Phi, psi and omega in degrees: 000130177270125183254134178256105178249026184295336182280345182260127177213160181257137173247113193254141171235130180250131179236145181291318182209139172219167172290310170205146181293327176297312180298319180297317180293320179294322175300317180294324177300326182284346184234349184228160172265109186248140178274157173304136182098354177296132188227132175249122177244143180227149175281333182210141173243125179279340181216051181301140185252143169246197178294143178063232180263008184289148174256152179253114180279133179204124176285142183301139175064017184247341190227167177267117182229118181201160174223147179219164190254134169241151171229071187276068184289348176283346189263127177294145180304324181295343180257021187296338180295341178293339172294318175299317182298309185291326180291313181292325176295315180298320181290316178297317179298321179296315182290324176301323182293341177264339184236070188295335183261009184245156175268114181249124184228164175258115173274118185310135001272331188205024171277145178254125183246142167247113190063238179251021183236148185270126180250341182204155179218163184228139173231120183246129176232151182211165173230135183247137178234111185069236180250020178226167176281130169283310175204159172229128176249125182247116178256137184225137172233130177236127176284111186252291188243017179275126184270326187232137179241130187249350181283179180270014174302131193286335192209047180284153173211156182231165178300319183293328178292332180272313186275341182062029173202157182287150175243138177294122185300317182289342173293320178295318179297317180297320177299316180296318181303316180294313182295320181292319179302319177295314182292325179293320176296322177297320177295316180298330180282352178084023181277064183299313184295318180296318179295315181296319180293320176299320179296313180297321179296336180263359189284131178298128178065023179293128179057033173240134178283117184223173180265137181225168177226128177204146178053042177065022179224144170272145176208161178254134182200177175229138176289126181246357177152197174232153179271187186295342180259002181090003177292149182280130179255122181237130176264134175223185179297338181270001180119200183250130178232153175252139183235138171273170178303141179075357179274343182225143181241137175278132179256000000 
């Protein structure tokens, strides 16, 4: 399928320091009229956010930190997990192109793993007006040239630790821009099945029997897919269950 993403483009603003690129973009949304594709990139975040209450550790001028704006008014609210799908696929594809000899996977819902270590993360926030999206802000952090991590994050890794040489940060951003434009066009064309299958094919521990923890119990199971809302479906001896974010832990 030939995808036309000529209508989608990024308008970029670079800042030396912000509290978080998501917060900065949302502040601008509240005071300015911004087009889809508006992107805020920062060299340093003093209060970078991860999923839930997690913080994102990043040394200044070493990593790719940015947030950008979508206005996907064509997308039903019930299909909002497809924003996670296209973003994580675009990010994984970008990193794969830099790490040809490594296994790059998406740890549900949208962390990017190289082997068993996390190299990138995504934070998505949105505002809904009526039955459509007013805006979606997608924040992304990629560990690029940071050698040492001091937070209690259990398993970070960076491109420089793998490649043993520095990578131009804006090269990683350019790769993502191209990949995301393609995936967004695929979403606009209504290729739901293709996107979902690509996501499952990239999913960390998909159809592998592994150990998990939920409801104060350890259990062995295999990820068999996602449900219509994007919840993770795991099969165990007790049957098939769906889990929301933070309800299940990988052991």
